[in-house]
N, C-alpha and C positions, 0 to 999 in steps of 0.2 A: 504494500500500500504506500501511496505517497500523498502528500498534501499539495494540492494545486496552489500556486502562488497567487493567482488572480481571484481566489475564492476566500471569503471570510468564514466559511462554514467550519465547524469544529469536527465534522465527521470525515473520516478518511474515505477516499474513493479509490477504486481499482486503477492501477496503471494500465494504459492501453496495451494490449497484447500485440507484440510484433509478429507478423505472419510472413510465411515464405511467399515470395512473389510468384512462384511457379505452382505450388500445390495448395497454397492457402492454409496449410497446417500451422499451428502456432510454433514459434521458435522458442524452444525450451532452453534453459540455462546450460544443459549438458550437450545440446546440439552443436555440431560443427557446421559452420555456415560460410558462405562466400559473400562478402560485402561488395557492393557496386558503388561507383562514384555518385550515382543519383540517390543514394540512400537505401535502395532496395537490398534485401538480403535473401538468399535462398539456401536451402539445405545442400550440403555437398552431394548427397545422393540425387537430388533434383538437378543439380548442375551436371552430374554425370549423365543423367537421362537426356538432358538437353544437348549435350555434346555428342552423344551417340546418335540422336536424331539428326543433328547437323551433318555428321559424317555420312549417314545413310542418304541424305538429300544430295550431298556432293557426289557420292558414289553413283547414284542414279543419273545425275547430270553427265558424268564421265561416260557411263554406259551408253546413254543416248547419243552423245557426240561420237563415240566409237562406232556405234551402229550406223550412223549417218555416213561416216567415212567408208565403212565397209560397203554400204549400199551404193555410194557414189563410185567407188572403185569398180564394183561389179557392173554398174551402168556404163562406165567408160570402156570397160573391156568388151561389153556387148556392142557398143557403138562402133568399135573398130574391128568387130568380128574376129576376135582372137579366140580360138577354141580354148575351153577351160583347161584341157590337158596340156596346152602349150604355155598358158599364162604363168607368170612367176608366182611362186608360193610364198 
């Protein structure tokens, strides 16, 4: 409990509970958190989930770019009528 400075009441009030910006669970005193410059904090486990999701998105983007390059190479080979057995591997 803390006593708000702007209040002349004699009754204690609860301190606002800090919450994780990712999962909205309360930040407990024993939790390991990652603080951000904007004042937000998240649990380390939530940060790990976010980083994993980020890597998955990046991976999907790379896979899509690779597939486009493969498709483009196949199209170019078909345009010049090179038999697949003669095309470089």
